[in-house]
Each structure stands twice: as C-alpha cells, then as structure tokens.
N, C-alpha and C positions, 0 to 999 in steps of 0.2 A: 386507453392501452398505449404503452410506450412504443415508440417507433423502433424498429430493429436497427441496431448500429451497423454501419457499412464497413466491411474490412476487405483488404486485398491480400491474397496469398500469391506471392511471386514464385516463379519457377514451379508452377503448380503441377506440370507434367501429368503423372498418373496418381497424384496424391488424393484420390477420391475419399478414402476413409477420413482424412484430416478435414476435407471440405465438409463432409457430412457431419462430423463431430461439431464443427463450429455452427453449422446450420441448426443442429439439434439444440445447441446452447442458446440460440435466439439471434444469430447474426445473419445479415445478408452478405453473402460471400461473392466477391469479385475475384476472378482468376486471371493471371497473365503467364505467358511463357513465350520464349523466343521461337520455339518450334511452331509452325503454322497449324499442325495437326496434333493436338494434345488432348488426351482423354478427359482431363479435368474440366474442359470447357463445356462438356455435355452434362456436367453435374453441378457446376457453379450456378449462382443466380444470374450472373452477368460476366462478361469478359472485357478486359481493357487491353489494348495493344500498346506495347512498350518496346523500345529498342533494347540492346544489351546495355548492361551497366557500364561498359567500357566506352560507350558512345557519349560524346560530349553533350548531346541533346537529352540524355536520359533524365537528369534532374528536372529541368523545366517541363519536360513531357510528363513526368510522374506528378509534379505539383499541379499541372493543369488537369490531369485526369482525376486526381483526388478532389480537386475543387469542383469539377464538373459533376462528379458522382457522390460528392459529400462523403468521401472515404476518410474515416477517422483513425484507422489503424492499418499498418502495413506489416506483413509477416513474411520476411525473406526465409527461404527454405534450402538454399544451395550455398555451399561453402564459398564458391567464387564470388558471390554477390554480397556476402557479409561485410567485407571491408568498405564497400561503397556506402552501405547504410550506416555503418559505425561512424564513418567520416562525416556524413551529412545528418547525423542524428539531431544536432541542435537546429539546423535549418528546417528539418521536417517538423520538429517540435514547435518552432515559431510559427509554422503554418498550420498548426492545429492537428498534426499527424503524429500519432504515437508509433514509433518504429520499434519492433520487438527484436532488439539486437544489443549485444554488449558493447563496451567501449572498445576503441581501436586497439589498445594494448592487449586486451583479452582475446580479441579476434585474431591478432597476429600470433599470439602464443598458441592458440588452439589450431590454427590453420597450418602452422609450420611445425612439422614433427620434431625437427632438431631443437627448436626453441621450446617446444612443449617438454621434451626430455630434460633440457637444461633447467626449465622452470620447476619441474617436479623434483629434481635433485636438490635444487636450492631451497625448496619449500618443504623438504622432508618426506616426499612421496617416492615410493619405489617404482621402478619400471623394469621391463625385460632387459637383459644384458645385451650390449652391442656385440655383434659377431664380427670376426676377422675375415678378411677377404680370402685367406687361404684355408678356411674351414674352422671347425668341422661343419659338415652339411648333414641334414637340411638346415636352411636358415629361413627367416621370414623377412620379406622386403616391404617397405612402405615408402611411397614418394613423400618427400619432405613438404611439398606444397600440392594443392589440388591440381592434377594434370589430367586433361581429357585423354581417355583411352589407356591410361596407365594407372592401375590400382594396386592394392596389396596383393602379394603373390608369394606362394611358397617356392623357395629356391632349392632345387634338389642336388645341384652339383656346381663346381666352380665355373664351368663353361657358361651355364645359365646365369650365374652370379656376375660374370664379366659382362654379359650382355646388358643386364639391368644396371650395372654400375656405369656403363657407357651411356645408357639412355637417360639416367637420372643420377649424375655425379654426387649430388648432395642428398640422395635418398638414404633412408635408414635401414640398416641390415641388423636384424636381431636374432638372438637364439630362438630356435623353433621350440615352442612350448606346447606340450600336450597336457592340458589341465582344463578344468571347468572355466568357461568364459561367461562373463555377465555384462549386461547393459544396465546402467542406472539411469532411468528417465526421471528428470526432476524439474523443478520450477523455482525461479527466483522472482522477487518483485522488481519494480522499476528502479529501486535503489541498490539492486544486487544482493538483497538479503534473501537467504535460503528460506523457502516455504515448506517444501515436501519433496520426497523422492520415493521411488519404488524400484526394487531390484528384480531383474528377470534373467533367468539362465538362457543363454543362447544354445539351444539344444541342437539345431541344425541350421546351417548357413549355406547360401548359394550365391556366388558372385558378390560376396561381401554383404548381402542382405539376409537378415534372419528370416527363416521360413517356418521354424518351429521354436517356440519360446514359452517358458513357464515362469510365472511370478513367484518369488521366494521372499519369505520374511527373514531378512538378513540385516539387522540393524547396523552391524559393524561395517557393511558395505555402503549403506546409505549415509552413514556418518562420515565416510571418506568423501562422499559427494558434498556434504555440508562443509567439511574442512576446505575442500577445493574452492567452493564458492566464496568462502570467507577471505581467500587470498586473491580473488579475481573480481571482475565486475561483469557477471552474466546477468542479462535482463531477459526474463521470460523462460522459455523451455530450454533444456539442455539434455545431453546424453553423454554419459561417461562409459567407456568400455574398459574392462579390466579382466585380468586372470586372478583366480584364487589358486595359488600354486604352493604346495607344501606349507600351508597356513600363512603364506605371504600374499599380500594384496599388491599386484603389479599393475599400474595404470598403463593403458595402451594409448588412449586418446580421449579428447573431449570435443564433442560437437556442440557448439553453443547455439543450437537450433533444434527443431523437432527432428528426432531420429526416425529411421525407417519403420520401427515398430511402435511408434508413439501412440498410435490409435489404440493399440492393445492396452497400454498403460492407462490411457484415458478411460477405456471401458472397465478397467479394474479399480477405478476410484481416483486416479490422479487427474482431477477434473480441470485440466489446463484451459480448455476453451471458456468455461464458466469463469475461471480466475482471470483470464485475459479481459473479458467483458466487464468484470468487476473493477479491474484496474482502470479500464477506460471510463467507467462511471465515477471513479474515485471512491468506491465503496468496497474495500477488500472483504472477502468472505473467508471463514475458517476452512482449513483443509477437511476433506471428507475421509471416512474410513476406507482403507485399502483392502482389496481382495487378493489373497495369496493362494498359491497352488492351482491357479488357472492356467490353461495352456492355449496358446495361439497356434493355429495352423493356417499359414498364408498360401493362397493359390491364385492363379491367374483367372481373369474373368473377361469374356469377350463382350463387346458392345457393337451391335449392328445398327447403323443409322441409314 
C-alpha cells in the first residue's frame, strides 16, 4: 500500500471542507494558521506552528517543519501570503516542496485590483466601468490590495464614498451592477496550462462569501477562464468572479487560490485534490465529468471540545 503524501494547508482557519476533501483524496493533511485557536486544527491530521509570512524567520521555519514532517506540498489559501510563496517558489522546489501558487507577476496582477483591471483591458477582457466620485450612486467599492477589515462594499451616497476614498485612496470604485454573478472554479497544471473549470451562479452572498450557489453548464464562461489562464501563469486552483450583464461578460477579479466555495465544485466533479496528488506523483489524470444544476447551501457548524 502506498504511503499517504503529506501536504500542508496554510491559513487553514475554518477551511474544514477543503481539509476533508484532501483527506478523502488520500492525503495526510497538516494545517497551520497564525491564530492560536482555529477550527481546522481539530480536523487536520496534524498541526504545524509557523510565524507570519512577513516574519524573516518564516522561510527557514517552514523548511524545517516540512523536512521534519516530510511535507511534500504546500497549499497557501490567503491572498496576503501568495506573494511570499510565489517569490520563494524555486527555493521550495529545490527543497522537494511543491508550492501550489502562480508566478509573482500573476499574483501581483490578481492581488492588485487596479493592475487586474489594466491587465484585463490590455488583454481584451471587459470589466465593470469605473465610477466617478461625484456619482451617480450607488457604486461598488473594492480595495486595490488585500486590507484587513476593509472589504468590498456597496456605496450608497457621496458622503460614504468620501469616507472610503480617504480610507483607501487607490481603491476601485465601479458602477453598481445588478446582474447574475458567477464564480468560475478551475484548475491549471504546474506549467500554468488550463485543465478544467466549472461555473456556478452566486445565488446568495453574505460578507463577500457565497452561501447559496448553483453549478451551471455555461461553456462560454468557462472558456473565458481558459483564455485568462493562457495569458497568465496560474498553478493549481483558481477562482474567477464575473457578471453576465446584458450578454456581456464582465470580469470582477481572479483569486489564484482555492475560493470560498471550492469544496462545492470539488463535490461536483472538479476533482482538484486528486489532481494535486497526481501532480505530486508526476502522473497526471484526465478530468472527471462535471455535475450541473446542483445547489450548495452553506451554514455554520459548531464544534464543542
């Protein structure tokens, strides 16, 4: 019997469905998070303690932990840590660790909303229109870079807009669009080549996280994801959000990591954990059939220890 591969999911937080998906695929899952009390530690097979990625000791500490526990793959899941793993991708690879992260240019484009918009326009992708500070309102605000405690927000009037422009001078203010919104969960190989994607409608959203979502068979949307991947270097899982507005596809953002609803797409056939372990073995497997018109209902769950 083959020994289970050891993988590490960083910023594991409450990503229990993702941990369970990798365990079901045959991996031994280690989890880490900078918070001392995080739910995922009670579901992972083991826990490793790491400082923040901004700490100068992070890289040697990570290498030491990976060597101690024979961890062969690291899966970062938070926007703020992606630049570190992209910058140190070659070092990790030389130490026998496969980091599931795109190259630094791709991470910079995806993390910075202004650069993402510029990249889209230069590459032939459409985005929502930029809104003027003097209106009309409502508008939609997105911070240009990941900022703790400041997230996407509907702006209802100029006074509110002035507050957010002061808080985040380089933030993105867009026209407020009322149209079906979709997430495209997808997968690329370690050379950045597109493998597969599935579209799901974001039926209901709370605090930026999808709580009700339905998979849809929309090849013209997944083809946009394919085109995006051809112009970047995404490795592993990604999530693209977009509007389908008056027959126009408007890209909102790309998260070059697992998205919040990724476990749903995995359950519907986008077998990312199995593909990750196949990449680790150097034995790629063909994509599996996808299931459409399935609906996810996310809810909170309490754990008493």
